[in-house]
Residue frames as a rotation matrix with the C-alpha (Angstrom) as fourth column:
MET 1
0.577 0.817 0.000 0.00
0.817 -0.577 0.000 0.00
0.000 0.000 -1.000 0.00
ASN 2
-0.395 -0.688 0.609 1.32
0.693 -0.658 -0.294 3.42
0.603 0.305 0.737 -0.99
LYS 3
-0.053 0.348 -0.936 1.01
0.887 -0.415 -0.205 6.05
-0.459 -0.841 -0.287 1.77
THR 4
0.112 0.187 0.976 -0.40
0.736 -0.675 0.045 9.40
0.667 0.714 -0.213 0.62
ARG 5
-0.377 -0.214 0.901 -0.86
-0.372 -0.856 -0.359 11.49
0.848 -0.471 0.243 3.76
GLY 6
0.598 0.599 -0.533 -1.33
0.283 0.464 0.839 10.87
0.750 -0.653 0.108 7.43
PHE 7
0.360 -0.394 0.846 -0.12
-0.833 -0.544 0.101 11.26
0.420 -0.741 -0.524 10.97
GLU 8
0.373 -0.330 -0.867 2.20
0.370 0.910 -0.187 9.04
0.851 -0.252 0.461 13.01
LYS 9
0.982 -0.185 -0.050 3.70
-0.004 -0.283 0.959 9.11
-0.191 -0.941 -0.278 16.49
ILE 10
0.290 -0.956 -0.043 7.37
-0.755 -0.200 -0.625 9.96
0.589 0.214 -0.780 16.78
SER 11
-0.019 -0.366 -0.931 9.58
0.300 0.886 -0.354 7.41
0.954 -0.286 0.093 18.55
PHE 12
0.849 0.318 -0.421 9.51
0.464 -0.071 0.883 7.25
0.251 -0.945 -0.208 22.33
ASN 13
-0.016 -0.939 -0.344 13.22
0.968 -0.101 0.231 8.20
-0.251 -0.329 0.910 22.46
GLN 14
-0.622 -0.159 0.767 12.54
0.495 -0.839 0.228 11.41
0.607 0.521 0.600 20.49
PHE 15
0.430 0.864 0.262 9.52
0.206 -0.376 0.903 12.15
0.879 -0.334 -0.340 22.70
LYS 16
0.618 -0.280 -0.735 11.64
0.783 0.134 0.608 11.74
-0.072 -0.951 0.302 25.86
LYS 17
-0.472 -0.876 0.101 14.30
0.881 -0.463 0.101 14.07
-0.042 0.136 0.990 24.47
ASP 18
-0.588 0.253 0.768 11.77
0.291 -0.820 0.493 16.74
0.754 0.514 0.409 23.44
THR 19
0.471 0.848 0.245 9.72
-0.003 -0.275 0.961 16.66
0.882 -0.454 -0.127 26.66
GLN 20
-0.075 -0.579 -0.812 12.49
0.801 0.450 -0.395 16.31
0.593 -0.681 0.430 29.26
ASP 21
-0.949 -0.295 0.109 12.04
0.190 -0.814 -0.549 19.94
0.251 -0.501 0.829 30.43
LEU 22
-0.453 0.862 0.228 8.23
-0.707 -0.503 0.497 19.72
0.544 0.064 0.837 30.50
ILE 23
0.685 0.704 -0.187 7.33
-0.502 0.642 0.580 16.28
0.529 -0.303 0.793 31.83
PRO 24
0.101 -0.646 0.757 9.07
-0.903 0.260 0.342 14.47
-0.418 -0.718 -0.557 34.71
GLU 25
-0.637 -0.502 -0.585 10.75
-0.735 0.624 0.266 11.31
0.231 0.599 -0.766 33.43
LYS 26
-0.908 0.264 0.326 8.47
0.048 0.837 -0.544 9.02
-0.417 -0.479 -0.773 35.45
TYR 27
0.056 0.992 -0.110 5.41
-0.002 -0.110 -0.994 10.39
-0.998 0.056 -0.004 33.56
GLN 28
-0.405 -0.282 -0.870 6.85
-0.775 -0.398 0.490 10.45
-0.485 0.873 -0.058 30.04
GLN 29
-0.998 0.037 0.051 5.88
0.056 0.880 0.472 6.87
-0.027 0.474 -0.880 29.12
ASN 30
-0.322 0.943 -0.087 2.29
0.692 0.171 -0.702 7.49
-0.647 -0.286 -0.707 30.23
ALA 31
0.103 0.321 -0.941 2.08
-0.327 -0.883 -0.337 10.74
-0.940 0.342 0.014 28.24
TYR 32
-0.733 -0.447 -0.512 3.56
-0.625 0.146 0.767 8.99
-0.268 0.882 -0.387 25.19
GLU 33
-0.883 0.420 0.207 1.00
0.442 0.894 0.071 6.21
-0.156 0.154 -0.976 25.38
LYS 34
-0.041 0.929 -0.367 -1.82
0.573 -0.279 -0.771 8.79
-0.819 -0.242 -0.521 25.53
ILE 35
-0.710 -0.212 -0.672 -0.83
-0.384 -0.683 0.621 10.46
-0.591 0.699 0.403 22.26
LYS 36
0.161 0.850 0.501 -3.90
0.402 0.407 -0.821 10.35
-0.901 0.334 -0.276 20.08
LEU 37
-0.731 -0.401 0.553 -3.58
0.648 -0.153 0.746 10.68
-0.215 0.903 0.372 16.31
PRO 38
-0.780 0.420 -0.463 -5.36
-0.389 -0.906 -0.165 13.74
-0.489 0.051 0.871 14.89
GLY 39
-0.611 0.657 0.441 -8.89
0.774 0.613 0.158 13.37
-0.166 0.438 -0.883 13.63
ARG 40
-0.796 0.447 0.408 -11.74
-0.131 -0.786 0.604 15.36
0.591 0.427 0.685 12.14
ALA 41
-0.846 0.501 0.182 -14.74
-0.239 -0.050 -0.970 16.18
-0.477 -0.864 0.162 14.31
THR 42
0.237 0.970 0.043 -17.37
-0.257 0.105 -0.961 15.98
-0.937 0.217 0.274 11.58
LEU 43
0.373 0.012 0.928 -17.79
0.697 0.656 -0.288 14.58
-0.612 0.754 0.237 8.07
HIS 44
0.643 -0.051 0.764 -17.17
0.639 -0.513 -0.573 17.96
0.421 0.857 -0.298 6.42
SER 45
0.811 -0.465 -0.355 -14.54
0.013 -0.592 0.806 19.37
-0.585 -0.658 -0.474 8.78
ALA 46
0.786 -0.613 -0.084 -11.47
-0.235 -0.170 -0.957 20.68
0.572 0.772 -0.277 6.95
GLY 47
0.021 -0.852 0.523 -9.23
-0.861 -0.281 -0.423 20.49
0.508 -0.442 -0.740 9.98
TYR 48
0.276 -0.095 -0.956 -7.71
0.355 0.935 0.009 17.58
0.893 -0.342 0.292 11.85
ASP 49
0.816 0.100 0.569 -7.77
-0.442 -0.527 0.726 18.28
0.373 -0.844 -0.386 15.58
ILE 50
-0.263 -0.914 -0.310 -4.55
-0.045 0.333 -0.942 17.91
0.964 -0.234 -0.129 17.59
PHE 51
0.797 0.588 -0.135 -5.15
0.031 0.182 0.983 16.47
0.603 -0.788 0.127 21.07
SER 52
0.172 -0.744 0.645 -3.01
-0.874 -0.418 -0.248 17.18
0.454 -0.521 -0.723 24.11
PRO 53
0.085 -0.193 -0.977 -1.17
0.106 0.977 -0.184 14.12
0.991 -0.088 0.103 25.50
TRP 54
-0.469 -0.154 -0.870 -1.09
0.869 0.095 -0.485 15.77
0.157 -0.983 0.090 28.96
ASN 55
0.640 0.683 -0.353 -2.75
0.747 -0.661 0.076 18.66
-0.181 -0.312 -0.933 30.81
ILE 56
-0.490 -0.775 0.399 -1.45
0.828 -0.557 -0.064 22.00
0.272 0.299 0.915 29.59
GLY 57
0.635 0.698 -0.333 -2.06
0.759 -0.643 0.100 25.59
-0.144 -0.316 -0.938 30.56
LEU 58
-0.408 -0.709 0.575 -0.90
0.724 -0.635 -0.270 29.13
0.557 0.305 0.773 30.04
LYS 59
-0.057 0.297 -0.953 -1.12
0.774 -0.590 -0.230 32.10
-0.631 -0.750 -0.197 32.38
PRO 60
0.924 0.380 0.041 -1.99
0.331 -0.742 -0.583 35.51
-0.191 0.553 -0.811 30.91
GLY 61
0.678 -0.679 -0.282 1.02
-0.722 -0.688 -0.078 36.75
-0.141 0.257 -0.956 28.92
GLU 62
0.024 -0.699 0.714 2.74
-0.368 0.658 0.657 33.36
-0.929 -0.279 -0.242 28.99
LYS 63
0.445 -0.026 -0.895 4.21
-0.882 0.162 -0.443 31.69
0.157 0.986 0.049 25.88
GLN 64
-0.079 -0.466 0.882 5.13
-0.522 0.772 0.361 28.03
-0.849 -0.432 -0.304 25.47
ALA 65
-0.221 -0.038 -0.975 6.01
-0.905 0.380 0.190 25.56
0.363 0.924 -0.118 22.72
PHE 66
0.227 0.422 0.877 4.18
-0.712 0.687 -0.146 22.27
-0.664 -0.592 0.457 23.21
PRO 67
-0.833 -0.464 -0.301 5.56
-0.550 0.638 0.538 19.04
-0.058 0.614 -0.787 21.72
THR 68
0.151 0.981 -0.121 2.70
-0.988 0.148 -0.033 16.98
-0.014 0.124 0.992 20.27
GLY 69
-0.235 -0.294 0.926 4.44
-0.340 0.918 0.205 13.63
-0.911 -0.266 -0.315 19.84
LEU 70
0.622 0.619 0.479 3.30
0.290 0.386 -0.876 13.66
-0.727 0.684 0.060 16.21
LYS 71
-0.670 -0.646 -0.366 4.80
-0.176 -0.340 0.924 13.80
-0.721 0.684 0.114 12.75
VAL 72
0.468 0.880 -0.079 3.04
-0.193 0.015 -0.981 14.00
-0.862 0.475 0.177 9.39
TYR 73
-0.700 -0.599 0.389 3.66
0.283 0.269 0.921 12.60
-0.656 0.754 -0.019 5.93
MET 74
0.468 0.820 -0.329 2.15
-0.015 -0.365 -0.931 13.98
-0.884 0.440 -0.159 2.72
LYS 75
0.636 -0.199 0.746 2.71
0.770 0.226 -0.596 14.32
-0.050 0.954 0.297 -1.01
ASN 76
-0.366 -0.925 -0.105 5.64
0.897 -0.380 0.226 16.48
-0.249 -0.012 0.969 -2.15
ASP 77
-0.697 0.147 0.702 3.31
0.292 -0.835 0.466 19.22
0.655 0.530 0.539 -3.48
GLU 78
0.484 0.871 -0.085 1.46
0.388 -0.127 0.913 19.62
0.785 -0.475 -0.399 -0.18
TRP 79
-0.747 -0.601 0.286 1.94
-0.046 -0.382 -0.923 21.43
0.664 -0.702 0.258 3.10
LEU 80
0.014 0.715 -0.699 0.16
0.860 0.347 0.373 21.34
0.510 -0.606 -0.610 6.45
SER 81
-0.276 -0.034 0.961 -1.07
-0.280 -0.953 -0.114 24.47
0.920 -0.300 0.253 8.20
VAL 82
-0.417 0.120 -0.901 -1.28
0.843 0.422 -0.334 24.49
0.340 -0.899 -0.277 12.00
ARG 83
-0.369 0.403 0.838 -3.78
-0.209 -0.914 0.348 26.78
0.906 -0.046 0.422 13.69
VAL 84
-0.952 0.217 0.217 -5.30
-0.211 0.047 -0.976 27.33
-0.222 -0.975 0.001 17.09
ARG 85
-0.467 0.876 0.119 -8.81
0.880 0.446 0.165 25.96
0.092 0.182 -0.979 17.33
SER 86
-0.438 0.286 0.852 -11.07
0.248 -0.873 0.420 28.87
0.864 0.395 0.311 16.52
GLY 87
0.647 0.748 -0.149 -12.95
0.320 -0.089 0.943 28.61
0.692 -0.658 -0.297 19.82
HIS 88
0.298 -0.617 -0.728 -9.75
0.935 0.034 0.354 28.99
-0.193 -0.786 0.587 21.86
GLY 89
-0.737 -0.560 0.379 -8.79
0.644 -0.752 0.142 32.11
0.205 0.349 0.914 19.93
PHE 90
-0.247 0.747 0.617 -12.28
0.129 -0.606 0.785 33.60
0.961 0.273 0.053 20.05
LYS 91
0.721 0.648 -0.246 -13.16
0.267 0.067 0.961 32.78
0.640 -0.758 -0.125 23.68
TYR 92
0.778 -0.443 -0.445 -9.76
0.548 0.132 0.826 32.89
-0.307 -0.887 0.346 25.40
ASN 93
0.872 -0.448 -0.200 -7.50
-0.490 -0.792 -0.364 34.98
0.005 0.415 -0.910 23.11
ILE 94
0.292 -0.765 0.574 -5.02
0.074 0.616 0.784 32.12
-0.954 -0.186 0.236 22.60
ARG 95
0.794 -0.099 -0.599 -2.75
-0.590 -0.359 -0.723 32.60
-0.143 0.928 -0.343 19.58
LEU 96
0.702 -0.692 0.168 -0.01
0.711 0.674 -0.198 30.76
0.024 0.258 0.966 17.76
LYS 97
0.274 -0.686 -0.674 3.30
0.249 -0.627 0.739 32.53
-0.929 -0.370 -0.001 18.34
ASN 98
-0.785 -0.618 0.026 4.06
0.154 -0.154 0.976 32.25
-0.600 0.771 0.216 14.61
GLN 99
-0.375 0.764 -0.525 0.45
-0.765 -0.575 -0.290 33.05
-0.523 0.293 0.800 13.55
VAL 100
0.811 0.533 -0.244 0.23
-0.583 0.691 -0.428 30.09
-0.060 0.489 0.870 11.13
GLY 101
-0.002 -0.805 0.594 2.45
-0.410 0.542 0.733 27.06
-0.912 -0.242 -0.331 11.40
VAL 102
0.595 0.093 -0.798 3.75
-0.799 0.175 -0.575 25.75
0.086 0.980 0.179 8.06
ILE 103
0.081 -0.543 0.836 4.90
-0.332 0.776 0.537 22.14
-0.940 -0.321 -0.117 7.87
ASP 104
0.053 -0.195 -0.979 6.56
-0.998 -0.048 -0.044 21.13
-0.039 0.980 -0.197 4.61
ALA 105
0.887 0.321 -0.333 6.49
-0.382 0.914 -0.136 17.61
0.260 0.248 0.933 3.17
ASP 106
0.256 -0.872 -0.416 10.25
0.101 0.452 -0.886 17.22
0.961 0.185 0.204 3.68
TYR 107
-0.081 -0.206 0.975 9.96
-0.912 -0.380 -0.156 17.91
0.402 -0.902 -0.158 7.43
TYR 108
0.856 0.507 0.098 8.82
-0.510 0.801 0.313 14.29
0.080 -0.318 0.945 7.88
ASP 109
0.883 -0.469 0.007 11.50
0.445 0.842 0.304 12.04
-0.148 -0.265 0.953 9.42
ASN 110
0.611 -0.726 0.316 14.21
-0.311 -0.587 -0.747 14.72
0.728 0.358 -0.585 9.22
PRO 111
0.058 -0.693 -0.719 17.41
0.479 0.651 -0.589 13.75
0.876 -0.310 0.370 11.06
ASP 112
-0.677 -0.384 0.628 17.18
-0.262 -0.672 -0.693 16.48
0.688 -0.633 0.354 13.73
ASN 113
-0.737 0.453 0.501 13.86
-0.594 -0.082 -0.800 15.58
-0.322 -0.888 0.330 15.32
GLU 114
-0.802 0.384 0.457 12.01
0.460 0.886 0.065 12.95
-0.380 0.262 -0.887 13.21
GLY 115
-0.668 0.585 0.460 9.65
0.198 -0.456 0.868 15.70
0.717 0.671 0.189 12.02
HIS 116
-0.441 0.474 -0.762 8.21
0.895 0.168 -0.413 16.25
-0.068 -0.864 -0.498 15.51
ILE 117
-0.072 0.541 0.838 5.45
0.408 -0.751 0.519 18.86
0.910 0.379 -0.167 15.38
PHE 118
-0.676 -0.095 -0.730 5.62
0.709 -0.352 -0.611 21.53
-0.199 -0.931 0.305 18.08
ILE 119
0.187 0.760 0.622 2.82
0.689 -0.553 0.468 24.03
0.700 0.341 -0.628 18.59
ALA 120
-0.779 -0.544 -0.311 3.92
0.616 -0.571 -0.543 27.34
0.118 -0.614 0.780 20.11
LEU 121
0.234 0.954 0.187 1.08
0.760 -0.299 0.577 29.20
0.606 0.007 -0.795 21.84
GLN 122
-0.918 -0.389 0.079 0.72
0.247 -0.716 -0.652 32.48
0.310 -0.579 0.754 23.67
ASN 123
-0.034 0.905 -0.424 -2.04
0.999 0.042 0.010 33.58
0.027 -0.423 -0.906 26.01
GLU 124
-0.819 -0.191 0.541 -3.08
0.277 -0.957 0.082 37.13
0.503 0.217 0.837 25.16
GLY 125
0.229 0.973 0.017 -6.15
0.302 -0.088 0.949 36.89
0.925 -0.212 -0.314 27.39
ASP 126
-0.207 -0.239 0.949 -6.63
-0.696 -0.646 -0.314 37.93
0.688 -0.725 -0.032 30.98
SER 127
0.545 0.347 0.763 -7.27
-0.793 0.509 0.334 34.53
-0.273 -0.788 0.553 32.57
ILE 128
-0.514 -0.717 0.470 -5.51
-0.555 0.696 0.455 31.18
-0.654 -0.027 -0.756 32.82
TRP 129
0.350 0.540 -0.766 -6.19
-0.922 0.344 -0.179 28.92
0.167 0.768 0.618 29.83
GLU 130
-0.445 -0.470 0.762 -6.15
-0.633 0.767 0.104 25.17
-0.633 -0.436 -0.639 30.42
VAL 131
0.223 0.431 -0.874 -6.60
-0.855 0.517 0.037 22.07
0.468 0.739 0.484 28.27
GLN 132
0.366 -0.018 0.930 -7.02
-0.665 0.695 0.275 18.62
-0.651 -0.719 0.242 29.75
GLN 133
-0.752 -0.625 0.211 -5.27
-0.365 0.661 0.656 15.51
-0.549 0.416 -0.725 28.44
GLY 134
-0.579 0.490 0.652 -7.15
0.681 0.730 0.056 14.24
-0.448 0.477 -0.756 25.39
GLU 135
0.478 0.752 -0.454 -8.74
0.374 -0.642 -0.670 17.60
-0.795 0.150 -0.588 24.54
ALA 136
0.259 -0.327 0.909 -8.21
0.938 -0.138 -0.317 19.22
0.229 0.935 0.271 21.16
PHE 137
0.331 -0.187 -0.925 -6.18
0.468 -0.819 0.333 22.43
-0.819 -0.543 -0.183 21.35
ALA 138
-0.411 -0.443 -0.797 -5.08
-0.529 -0.596 0.604 23.02
-0.742 0.670 0.011 17.74
GLN 139
0.634 0.580 0.512 -6.08
0.121 0.579 -0.806 22.01
-0.764 0.573 0.297 14.25
THR 140
-0.539 -0.831 -0.138 -4.25
-0.148 -0.068 0.987 21.25
-0.829 0.553 -0.086 11.04
ILE 141
0.683 0.725 -0.087 -5.31
-0.169 0.042 -0.985 21.48
-0.711 0.687 0.151 7.40
PHE 142
-0.217 -0.711 0.669 -3.64
0.616 0.432 0.659 19.91
-0.758 0.555 0.344 4.36
HIS 143
0.599 0.321 -0.734 -3.08
-0.298 -0.761 -0.576 22.21
-0.744 0.563 -0.360 1.34
LYS 144
0.464 -0.467 0.753 -1.74
0.875 0.376 -0.305 21.84
-0.141 0.800 0.583 -2.21
TYR 145
0.341 -0.349 -0.873 0.77
-0.075 -0.936 0.345 24.40
-0.937 -0.052 -0.346 -3.46
LEU 146
0.910 -0.041 0.412 2.06
0.414 0.082 -0.907 25.51
0.004 0.996 0.092 -6.86
VAL 147
0.009 -0.936 -0.353 5.52
0.485 -0.304 0.820 26.53
-0.875 -0.179 0.451 -8.04
VAL 148
0.518 0.132 -0.845 6.51
-0.474 -0.777 -0.413 29.05
-0.711 0.615 -0.340 -10.71
ASP 149
0.963 -0.264 0.061 7.91
0.172 0.419 -0.892 28.26
0.210 0.869 0.449 -14.14
ASN 150
0.283 -0.954 0.095 11.68
0.006 -0.097 -0.995 27.79
0.959 0.282 -0.022 -14.10
ASP 151
0.864 0.001 0.504 11.72
-0.503 -0.068 0.862 27.03
0.035 -0.998 -0.058 -10.37
GLN 152
0.325 -0.872 -0.367 15.40
-0.385 0.233 -0.893 26.27
0.864 0.431 -0.260 -9.71
VAL 153
0.314 -0.196 0.929 15.45
-0.946 0.012 0.323 24.95
-0.074 -0.981 -0.182 -6.13
GLU 154
0.289 -0.290 -0.912 17.68
-0.285 0.884 -0.371 21.92
0.914 0.367 0.173 -5.73
LYS 155
-0.641 -0.570 0.514 18.50
-0.611 -0.027 -0.791 22.12
0.465 -0.821 -0.331 -2.02
ASN 156
0.059 0.606 -0.793 17.25
0.295 0.749 0.594 19.34
0.954 -0.269 -0.134 0.27
ARG 157
0.766 0.288 0.575 16.27
-0.452 -0.395 0.800 19.81
0.458 -0.872 -0.172 3.90
GLN 158
-0.202 -0.926 -0.318 19.21
-0.129 0.347 -0.929 19.32
0.971 -0.146 -0.190 6.23
GLY 159
-0.969 -0.181 -0.170 17.44
0.145 0.144 -0.979 19.48
0.202 -0.973 -0.113 9.59
GLY 160
-0.330 0.882 -0.337 14.34
0.943 0.326 -0.071 20.09
0.047 -0.341 -0.939 11.62
LEU 161
0.626 0.727 -0.282 12.58
0.762 -0.647 0.025 23.11
-0.165 -0.230 -0.959 13.03
GLY 162
0.793 -0.232 -0.564 13.93
-0.153 -0.971 0.183 26.37
-0.590 -0.059 -0.805 11.58
SER 163
0.025 -0.893 0.449 16.44
0.399 0.421 0.815 24.67
-0.917 0.158 0.367 9.29
THR 164
0.155 0.072 0.985 15.35
0.987 0.034 -0.158 26.38
-0.044 0.997 -0.066 6.06
ASP 165
0.962 0.137 -0.237 16.21
0.143 -0.990 0.010 29.95
-0.233 -0.044 -0.971 7.06
């Protein structure tokens, strides 16, 4: 079977490395096991919800990058946008630090971090925002993209997050 697009968990070793400052070691295995692959809420939903593998929260003014334990594969002419769930933005003034996350097809299984998706949030509201383990806190949407005539890019990705600047 030829894979077209989908989500997978990163390895447990990568998860441990990326969550060592956020989750005490004795709870990492449990959090890893609770990673839920993204899914759509309804038949005609465009977005795939991202679920939190542990309880998370942000105080007013606080910013934090949250490892999801997920990676994504897709066709070479596609990209994945990451967004805050609209209800969290509208009700609680939660924002992505980078406004829209862009995940390229060649981010998958890169040597730096296996293509681990992080979601960086900031609380611009005036109250504490919390999400319980298993709750959706972000959403992702697959998109096609086009390139211009005479596109001359030959460089391949050499690393993970921030490696193409």
